[in-house]
C-alpha positions in Angstrom: 62.8 31.1 -30.0 60.2 33.8 -30.4 57.4 31.5 -29.2 59.4 30.4 -26.1 60.3 34.0 -25.3 56.7 35.1 -25.7 55.3 32.4 -23.5 57.9 32.9 -20.8 57.4 36.7 -20.8 53.6 36.2 -20.8 53.8 33.8 -17.9 55.9 36.2 -15.9 53.5 39.1 -16.6 50.5 37.0 -15.7 52.0 36.0 -12.4 53.2 39.5 -11.7 49.8 41.3 -12.2 48.1 38.8 -9.9 49.1 37.4 -6.5 50.5 34.3 -8.2 54.1 35.7 -8.1 53.9 35.6 -4.3 54.3 31.8 -4.5 57.8 32.3 -6.0 59.4 35.5 -4.7 59.2 38.2 -2.1 56.5 40.9 -2.5 59.0 43.7 -3.2 60.3 42.1 -6.4 57.0 42.7 -8.3 58.3 45.7 -10.3 61.4 43.8 -11.4 59.2 40.9 -12.6 56.9 43.2 -14.6 59.9 44.8 -16.2 61.5 41.5 -17.0 58.2 40.2 -18.5 57.8 43.3 -20.7 61.4 43.0 -22.0 60.9 39.3 -22.8 57.7 40.0 -24.7 59.4 42.8 -26.6 62.3 40.5 -27.4 59.9 37.9 -28.7 58.1 40.3 -30.9 61.4 41.7 -32.3 62.7 38.1 -32.9 59.5 37.1 -34.7 59.6 40.3 -36.9 63.2 39.6 -37.7 62.5 36.0 -38.6 59.5 36.8 -40.8 61.3 39.7 -42.5 64.4 37.5 -43.1 62.2 34.8 -44.6 60.5 37.2 -47.0 63.8 38.7 -48.0 65.2 35.2 -48.6 62.2 34.3 -50.8 62.6 37.5 -52.9 66.3 36.7 -53.6 65.8 33.0 -54.3 66.4 31.7 -57.9 62.8 30.3 -58.1 64.0 26.9 -58.8 63.8 25.6 -55.2 67.6 25.0 -55.0 68.6 28.1 -53.0 69.4 28.0 -49.3 67.4 31.1 -48.5 65.1 29.2 -46.1 68.0 28.1 -43.9 68.0 25.1 -41.7 64.9 24.3 -39.7 65.3 23.6 -35.9 64.6 20.0 -34.8 61.0 19.4 -33.9 62.0 18.1 -30.5 62.9 21.7 -29.6 59.2 22.4 -29.3 59.2 20.4 -26.1 60.7 23.5 -24.5 57.3 25.1 -24.4 55.8 22.4 -22.2 57.3 23.7 -18.9 56.1 27.2 -19.8 52.6 25.9 -20.4 52.8 24.2 -17.0 53.7 27.5 -15.5 50.7 29.2 -17.2 48.1 26.6 -16.5 49.2 25.1 -13.1 49.7 27.3 -10.0 51.9 25.5 -7.5 50.9 25.8 -3.8 53.1 27.8 -1.4 55.4 25.8 0.8 53.7 24.6 4.0 54.0 22.0 6.8 55.8 19.4 4.7 58.7 21.8 4.1 58.5 23.2 7.6 58.8 19.7 9.2 62.0 19.0 7.2 63.9 22.3 7.9 65.1 23.7 11.2 63.8 27.0 12.5 65.5 30.0 10.8 65.2 32.4 13.7 67.9 35.1 13.4 69.3 36.9 16.5 68.7 40.6 16.7 68.9 43.3 19.4 66.4 45.8 17.9 63.0 45.5 19.6 60.8 48.6 19.0 57.7 49.0 21.2 54.6 47.3 19.9 51.8 49.5 18.5 49.2 50.5 21.1 46.0 48.5 21.6 45.2 44.9 22.3 45.2 42.5 20.6 48.2 43.7 18.5 48.9 41.9 15.2 52.4 40.6 15.0 54.1 38.2 12.6 55.4 34.8 13.5 58.9 36.1 13.0 58.4 39.1 15.2 56.8 37.2 18.1 59.4 34.4 18.0 62.3 36.9 17.8 61.0 39.0 20.8 60.2 35.8 22.8 63.7 34.3 22.3 66.1 37.2 22.0 64.3 39.8 24.1 63.1 37.2 26.6 59.6 38.5 26.2 60.2 41.9 27.7 58.6 43.8 24.8 55.7 41.4 24.9 55.0 41.6 28.6 51.3 42.3 29.4 50.3 42.3 25.8 47.8 40.2 23.9 49.1 39.3 20.4 47.3 38.1 17.3 49.3 35.8 15.1 48.4 34.1 11.8 50.1 31.0 10.5 49.6 27.4 9.4 49.6 24.3 11.6 52.6 22.1 11.6 52.5 18.9 13.5 55.8 18.1 15.2 57.5 14.8 15.7 56.0 14.7 19.1 52.5 15.0 17.7 52.0 18.5 19.1 50.7 21.3 16.9 52.9 24.3 16.1 52.1 27.5 14.4 54.5 28.2 11.5 55.3 30.5 8.6 57.9 30.2 5.9 60.3 33.1 5.5 62.1 34.2 2.3 65.4 35.8 1.8 64.7 36.2 -1.9 62.6 33.4 -3.4 60.8 30.2 -2.5 64.0 28.2 -3.2 65.6 29.6 0.0 62.4 29.5 2.2 62.9 28.5 5.8 60.4 28.0 8.6 59.8 29.9 11.8 57.9 27.9 14.4 55.9 28.7 17.5 54.6 26.2 20.0 51.0 26.4 21.2 50.4 26.1 24.9 47.4 26.1 27.1 43.9 24.6 27.4 42.5 26.7 24.6 44.6 24.8 22.0 42.1 22.6 20.0 42.9 18.9 19.6 43.2 17.2 16.3 44.4 20.2 14.3 45.2 19.2 10.7 48.5 20.1 9.2 48.4 23.2 6.8 45.2 24.5 8.5 45.5 28.3 8.7 44.8 29.8 12.2 44.5 33.2 13.8 45.7 32.8 17.3 45.3 35.2 20.2 47.6 34.7 23.2 50.3 36.0 25.5 54.0 35.4 25.9 55.1 32.5 28.0 58.7 31.7 28.9 58.3 28.1 27.8 60.4 27.0 24.9 61.8 23.8 23.3 64.5 22.8 20.8 63.9 22.1 17.2 64.5 18.5 16.4 66.1 19.4 13.0 68.7 22.0 14.0 68.4 22.4 17.8 67.1 26.0 17.3 65.0 27.5 19.9 61.2 27.4 19.4 59.3 29.7 21.7 55.7 29.0 22.9 52.6 31.1 23.0 50.0 30.9 25.8 46.9 30.5 23.7 43.6 32.3 24.7 41.6 31.9 21.5 42.0 30.1 18.2 40.1 30.8 15.0 40.4 29.0 11.6 41.0 31.4 8.7 41.5 31.3 5.0 45.1 31.3 3.7 46.3 34.8 3.1 47.3 36.0 -0.4 50.9 36.2 0.7 51.6 33.0 2.7 55.3 33.8 3.3 56.6 35.8 6.2 59.4 38.3 5.2 
């Protein structure tokens, strides 16, 4: 028990003090993960101390003939298999969800009526969620005349066309859903590979389509410039 607690707590702390935790949960949950990891490690140390202290006490009170039951009953050896998933968590970092998951889930765009003005200056950096929400539910009014810069990964649709996408989290990767933007215009490169990360400059266009998975609205972006970039530390859009 102490070993499993120690490994789980250590794995949580290791993920929390690096960017690894962003593969699993939202960025704002980091303090809670650190606290949970510390508590698990403390519980492991306390459990180990109790077990060792109990073993010594049992040895001191045994009759010396080897017939006492002070050593208790050992756990089955198969229980050590419980540490294997923890070792996997420590040694193997799973990738963030990408185009495979996005192709199999409908766009998760949520209706809203709050559209504050974009910051001054062009191009202005906006998230995939922010652009898609303004394009669909504000009909592009707050995007009019502005050049935006959006970063996301390539998702190839059923029609073979490239889309810019980002997975959003409500809490953790288990509830991740995609937001998708169509890419329009002559500046869109051909042959874009799925899961390639792009920084795209463009302007609002009223063009839209329906998601083949859930019939949700997918807005388009009139692309002016495309640049391939490295995947960000936090690959999810909140």
